[in-house]
C-alpha positions in Angstrom: 0.1 -0.1 -0.3 3.0 2.6 0.6 4.7 1.1 -2.1 1.4 1.8 -4.3 1.1 5.3 -2.9 4.6 5.8 -3.6 4.2 5.0 -7.3 0.9 6.7 -7.5 2.5 10.2 -6.0 5.5 9.4 -8.1 3.3 8.8 -11.5 1.6 12.1 -10.1 4.9 14.0 -9.8 5.7 12.9 -13.5 2.7 14.1 -14.8 2.7 17.4 -12.9 6.7 17.9 -13.8 5.5 17.4 -17.7 2.6 20.0 -17.2 5.0 22.4 -15.9 7.6 22.0 -18.4 5.0 22.5 -21.1 3.9 25.8 -19.6 7.6 26.8 -19.2 7.8 25.8 -22.8 5.0 28.2 -23.8 6.1 31.0 -21.7 9.5 30.6 -23.3 8.4 30.4 -27.0 5.9 33.7 -26.2 9.2 35.6 -24.5 11.3 34.7 -27.6 8.6 35.9 -30.0 8.1 39.1 -28.3 11.8 39.6 -27.4 12.3 39.2 -31.5 9.7 41.6 -32.1 11.2 44.1 -29.7 14.4 43.9 -31.6 12.7 44.2 -34.9 9.9 46.7 -34.4 12.6 49.8 -33.4 14.5 48.7 -36.7 11.1 48.9 -38.6 10.3 52.1 -36.8 13.9 53.7 -38.2 13.4 52.6 -41.4 10.1 54.2 -41.5 11.2 57.4 -40.1 14.2 57.4 -42.4 11.9 57.1 -45.3 12.0 60.7 -45.9 15.4 62.1 -45.1 14.8 66.1 -43.8 15.5 68.7 -46.4 18.2 70.6 -45.2 19.5 74.0 -46.7 22.9 73.9 -48.4 25.0 76.5 -47.5 28.9 77.2 -48.8 30.9 79.1 -46.9 34.0 81.0 -48.7 36.5 82.4 -46.7 38.1 85.1 -49.0 41.3 84.9 -50.1 44.2 82.5 -49.1 47.5 80.9 -50.1 49.5 83.5 -52.3 46.5 85.7 -52.0 46.8 87.5 -48.4 43.9 90.0 -49.1 44.0 93.2 -47.5 46.7 94.2 -44.5 45.0 95.4 -41.5 46.1 98.3 -39.4 47.9 95.9 -37.2 49.8 94.1 -40.2 47.5 91.0 -39.9 46.5 89.5 -43.1 42.9 89.6 -44.1 43.1 85.9 -45.3 43.4 84.7 -41.8 40.7 86.3 -40.0 38.4 85.1 -42.8 39.3 81.6 -42.7 39.0 82.0 -38.6 35.5 83.5 -39.3 34.5 81.0 -41.8 35.1 78.2 -39.5 33.0 79.5 -36.7 30.2 79.8 -39.0 31.0 76.7 -40.5 30.7 74.8 -37.0 27.2 76.7 -36.0 25.4 75.5 -39.0 26.6 72.2 -38.8 25.3 71.9 -35.3 21.9 73.3 -36.7 19.7 70.5 -38.1 18.1 73.4 -40.9 21.5 73.3 -42.6 24.4 71.5 -44.3 27.4 73.2 -45.2 30.5 72.9 -47.1 33.7 75.2 -47.2 35.7 76.4 -50.3 39.0 76.1 -48.3 39.7 74.6 -44.5 43.2 76.1 -44.4 45.8 78.6 -46.2 45.1 77.5 -49.6 44.7 79.3 -53.0 41.5 78.9 -54.6 40.5 80.4 -57.9 37.3 82.3 -57.6 35.7 80.8 -60.3 36.1 77.3 -58.4 34.5 78.8 -55.3 31.3 79.7 -57.4 31.5 76.2 -59.2 31.5 74.3 -56.0 28.2 76.0 -55.1 26.6 75.6 -58.6 27.6 71.5 -58.7 26.3 71.1 -55.3 23.1 73.2 -56.0 23.7 75.0 -52.9 20.9 77.3 -51.6 23.4 80.2 -51.0 27.2 81.0 -50.9 28.6 83.4 -48.2 31.8 84.8 -49.1 33.4 86.2 -45.8 35.9 89.4 -46.0 37.1 92.2 -44.4 36.9 95.9 -45.9 39.7 98.3 -46.4 40.3 102.0 -47.1 43.1 104.4 -47.1 41.3 106.8 -44.5 41.8 104.7 -41.1 38.6 106.6 -39.7 36.4 105.0 -42.2 34.5 101.8 -40.5 31.1 100.1 -41.0 29.6 96.7 -42.4 28.3 96.3 -45.8 27.1 93.6 -47.9 27.6 93.1 -51.4 25.7 91.1 -54.3 25.2 91.4 -58.2 22.0 89.2 -59.2 18.6 90.2 -58.1 17.9 86.5 -56.4 20.6 87.4 -53.8 19.3 90.8 -52.5 17.2 90.0 -50.0 19.7 87.5 -48.6 22.1 90.4 -48.9 19.6 92.6 -46.9 19.0 90.1 -44.4 22.8 89.6 -43.4 23.5 93.0 -43.6 20.9 94.0 -41.0 21.8 91.2 -38.7 25.7 91.5 -39.0 25.8 95.2 -38.5 23.4 95.4 -36.0 24.9 92.4 -33.9 28.7 94.1 -34.2 27.1 97.6 -33.4 29.0 98.7 -36.6 28.0 101.7 -39.1 25.3 100.2 -41.5 26.6 100.9 -45.0 23.9 98.9 -46.6 24.0 96.5 -49.3 25.7 97.4 -52.7 25.5 96.1 -56.1 28.6 95.1 -57.8 30.1 92.5 -60.3 32.7 90.6 -58.6 33.5 87.2 -60.4 32.2 85.2 -57.4 28.9 86.7 -57.6 28.5 86.9 -61.2 29.3 83.2 -62.1 27.6 81.7 -59.1 24.1 80.1 -60.2 22.7 80.2 -56.6 22.2 83.2 -54.4 25.6 84.7 -53.7 26.9 87.7 -51.2 30.1 88.9 -49.7 29.7 90.1 -46.3 32.3 92.6 -45.3 32.0 92.7 -41.4 34.1 95.7 -41.0 37.2 97.6 -41.8 40.3 96.0 -40.9 42.4 99.3 -41.7 40.5 101.1 -39.0 42.5 100.2 -35.7 39.6 99.9 -33.4 37.4 98.2 -35.8 40.1 95.7 -36.5 40.9 94.7 -32.9 37.0 94.1 -32.3 36.8 91.8 -35.6 40.3 89.8 -34.8 39.2 89.2 -31.4 37.1 86.0 -30.1 34.5 88.0 -28.9 34.1 89.9 -32.4 34.4 86.8 -34.2 32.0 84.8 -32.2 29.7 87.7 -32.4 29.6 87.9 -36.2 29.3 84.2 -36.5 26.4 84.0 -34.4 24.9 86.9 -36.5 25.5 85.1 -40.0 23.9 82.0 -38.5 20.8 83.9 -37.0 20.4 86.0 -40.2 20.4 82.9 -42.5 17.5 80.9 -40.1 15.5 84.2 -40.8 16.2 84.3 -44.3 15.5 80.6 -44.9 12.4 80.0 -42.4 9.4 79.5 -44.5 11.1 78.7 -47.9 12.0 75.2 -49.4 15.5 74.1 -50.1 16.0 75.1 -53.8 17.9 71.5 -54.5 14.6 69.6 -53.0 16.8 66.4 -52.2 13.7 64.4 -50.8 14.2 60.7 -50.7 10.5 60.0 -49.9 7.8 59.9 -52.6 5.3 61.2 -50.3 7.2 64.5 -49.3 7.7 64.9 -52.7 4.3 64.7 -53.6 3.5 67.1 -50.6 5.5 69.9 -52.8 3.1 69.8 -55.6 0.7 72.6 -56.0 -2.8 71.3 -56.4 -5.0 72.6 -59.4 -7.3 73.7 -57.1 -8.5 76.8 -54.4 -7.0 76.3 -51.1 -9.2 77.3 -48.4 -7.6 75.4 -45.2 -4.8 72.9 -44.7 -4.7 69.5 -42.9 -6.3 68.9 -39.4 -4.5 65.4 -39.1 -1.1 66.2 -37.8 -1.6 68.8 -35.1 -3.6 72.3 -34.3 -1.9 74.5 -36.9 -3.4 78.0 -37.9 -2.0 80.6 -40.4 -2.3 84.3 -40.2 -3.0 85.9 -43.6 -2.9 89.7 -44.2 -4.2 91.4 -47.7 -4.2 94.6 -49.4 -0.5 95.9 -48.2 1.8 97.0 -47.6 1.3 100.5 -46.0 3.5 102.7 -43.6 0.9 102.7 -40.6 -0.6 99.7 -40.1 1.8 97.2 -41.5 4.9 98.0 -39.2 2.4 97.7 -36.1 1.6 94.4 -37.4 4.8 93.1 -37.7 5.6 94.5 -34.4 3.2 92.4 -32.7 4.0 89.4 -34.7 7.8 89.8 -33.6 6.7 90.0 -30.2 5.1 86.8 -30.2 7.6 85.2 -32.4 5.0 84.4 -34.9 5.6 84.0 -38.9 2.8 84.9 -41.0 1.8 85.3 -44.8 1.1 88.6 -46.5 -0.4 88.9 -49.8 0.6 92.2 -51.1 -0.8 94.5 -53.9 1.8 95.6 -56.6 0.9 99.2 -56.6 1.2 99.5 -52.5 4.6 97.4 -52.8 5.9 99.7 -55.5 5.1 102.7 -52.9 6.6 101.0 -50.1 9.6 98.8 -51.3 11.0 99.3 -47.8 8.2 97.8 -46.1 8.1 94.9 -48.1 12.1 94.1 -47.7 11.1 94.4 -43.8 8.4 91.9 -44.3 10.9 89.3 -45.7 13.5 90.0 -43.4 11.4 89.3 -40.5 11.0 85.9 -42.1 7.4 86.1 -43.2 5.8 84.8 -46.5 5.0 86.8 -49.2 2.5 86.2 -51.6 0.6 88.2 -54.8 -2.7 89.7 -54.7 -2.5 91.5 -57.9 -1.5 94.8 -58.8 -4.5 96.8 -58.3 -7.2 94.7 -56.5 -9.7 94.5 -59.4 -12.4 92.2 -59.4 -11.1 89.5 -61.6 -14.4 88.5 -62.9 -14.5 91.7 -64.7 -11.2 91.5 -66.3 -10.2 89.9 -69.7 -7.4 87.0 -69.4 -4.8 89.1 -71.0 -5.7 92.1 -68.1 -5.6 89.4 -65.4 -2.3 88.2 -66.4 -0.8 91.4 -66.7 -2.2 92.2 -63.0 -0.2 89.0 -61.8 3.0 89.4 -64.0 3.5 93.1 -62.9 3.4 92.3 -59.4 5.4 89.0 -59.5 8.3 91.1 -61.4 8.2 93.9 -59.1 8.5 91.5 -55.9 11.1 89.9 -57.6 13.0 93.2 -57.9 12.4 94.0 -54.2 12.8 90.8 -52.5 14.7 88.4 -54.8 12.1 86.0 -55.6 8.6 85.4 -57.3 6.1 84.0 -55.1 4.3 80.8 -55.5 1.2 82.0 -53.6 -1.6 83.9 -55.4 -5.1 85.3 -53.6 -7.5 86.7 -55.8 -9.2 90.2 -54.8 -12.3 89.7 -52.9 -11.5 85.8 -53.4 -13.4 86.0 -56.7 -12.3 83.6 -59.4 -14.2 81.7 -62.2 -13.1 78.2 -63.5 -11.4 79.4 -66.8 -9.3 82.1 -64.9 -8.5 79.7 -62.4 -7.2 77.2 -65.2 -5.0 80.3 -66.6 -3.7 81.0 -63.1 -2.5 77.5 -62.8 -0.8 77.5 -66.0 1.5 80.2 -64.2 2.7 78.0 -61.7 0.4 79.9 -58.9 -1.1 78.5 -55.8 -4.1 80.1 -55.6 -5.1 80.4 -51.9 -8.2 81.9 -50.1 -9.5 81.4 -46.4 -11.5 79.4 -44.3 -12.1 82.5 -41.5 -12.9 85.7 -42.6 -12.6 88.5 -40.0 -14.4 91.1 -41.8 -12.0 93.5 -40.3 -11.7 95.5 -43.2 -15.3 96.9 -42.6 -14.7 98.2 -39.0 -16.0 95.0 -37.2 -15.0 95.4 -33.4 -12.1 93.7 -32.1 -14.2 91.6 -29.7 -16.7 90.4 -32.7 -13.4 89.5 -34.7 -12.2 87.2 -31.8 -15.9 85.7 -31.4 -15.8 85.1 -35.1 -12.3 83.0 -34.9 -13.8 81.3 -31.9 -16.8 80.0 -33.8 -15.2 79.7 -37.5 -11.3 78.4 -36.8 -10.5 74.4 -36.8 -7.4 73.0 -37.1 -5.7 73.6 -40.4 -7.5 77.1 -40.6 -6.4 80.1 -42.7 -7.1 83.5 -41.1 -7.9 86.4 -43.3 -7.0 89.9 -42.0 -5.9 93.2 -43.6 -3.1 95.7 -43.2 -4.7 98.5 -45.3 -7.8 99.5 -46.9 -9.8 99.4 -43.8 -11.7 101.8 -41.6 -10.1 103.7 -38.6 -6.7 102.5 -40.0 -7.6 99.0 -38.8 -7.2 99.8 -35.0 -9.6 96.8 -34.5 -7.4 94.7 -36.5 -4.4 95.6 -34.3 -6.2 95.0 -31.1 -7.7 91.9 -32.1 -4.6 90.5 -33.0 -2.9 91.3 -29.7 -5.4 89.2 -28.0 -5.9 86.5 -30.7 -2.4 85.3 -30.6 -2.1 84.4 -27.2 -5.4 83.1 -26.9 -5.0 80.5 -29.6 -1.7 79.6 -28.3 -3.2 78.8 -24.9 -5.8 76.4 -27.0 -2.8 74.6 -28.3 -2.5 76.0 -31.8 0.8 76.6 -33.5 1.3 79.5 -36.1 2.6 78.6 -39.4 3.2 80.0 -42.8 0.9 79.3 -45.8 3.9 76.9 -47.5 4.2 75.3 -44.2 0.5 74.7 -43.8 0.0 73.7 -47.2 3.4 72.0 -47.9 4.1 73.8 -51.2 7.0 75.9 -52.3 7.1 79.5 -51.0 8.6 80.8 -54.3 9.1 79.8 -57.8 12.1 78.1 -59.1 13.9 79.8 -62.0 
């Protein structure tokens, strides 16, 4: 009996052991599967995330002179080529640390490079800009200041942005931008400028420019100016590896009223009928205080009267669109008249800021099917709005805010004005000051129209 019980117990133990082993085996199999999944999922995620490599702006940094060409001789006897190279390395390091840019240097040490070869490097790489760094010189040691030189129209806006940023940061005399046919500027097929930070023949200015603090200040200013200039733009080389991202850059043959509401709560502020000298500067000031970028649809005749305000809009990093020359109702125009309204404005804006906008907004938002097709043939994106604040009519600021609260959804485009309104659009200014923080508190982020619609900001040449 005892022996029986022992045998029964042993049989029971063997059965239990088998069950336990079976259970452990199942658990191990599950763990292995999960383990394999944990190793493969991240790879799949990385592969997916890398299917579209971020497109960066390509900047060529040129340290002027070098090798057998010492450049100018400073008041202290120092060669310009050495300070140019030192500044170029500092700028290069800042840009390489910024995910917005990728860089190449024409020279990294004391070597002589032909001017044509410097421009050719930028051309072959399809760079978005080439920045040539120099010091200035004059026989009168009292002469001082910063100036930036360009040659082609597509370089003007870049020159203006760099000039303003560098001269302000260094606290030097702002000598402005100048047009001149230097070899590196005339042979470059991309936006090209020469930044002359200051006069090394001026003892005081040279001391500042050669110091670590001076070089650091100049490098930071160039970095910030490039960020401001390229903000809202698309890299010209369009190095996109993802078909999906390529599709996003295409202009749809439709009228855009809003962007997508799928990704996040985005909203685009747009301003029509400017620029003027009263309302536009006030709006720019508010936008700068809140670090918001917007899109301005400008009239050709207003831009012609206020080119400095147009430049200021571009320098502040906002996007410029075409709103016709004189604000007629396009339904009452012939095809020839309509094209002239648009083309004259495109040409003028290119002369002022260096590029032809991709964005077009018809006056009154009015456009028939036939004219819409003709505008699309001009490679323009037609953009209207989803929220009309009716600010031009004198709508009180609180009513404007209530309209926005009722009509705005993620991906919305808000219409306001910078000119042609009652009481110099005091209601617009008051509403804007309240609207920006209110929408931010609701989780909205402010983007430009090209960012919202994923289309280019300007036409390629």
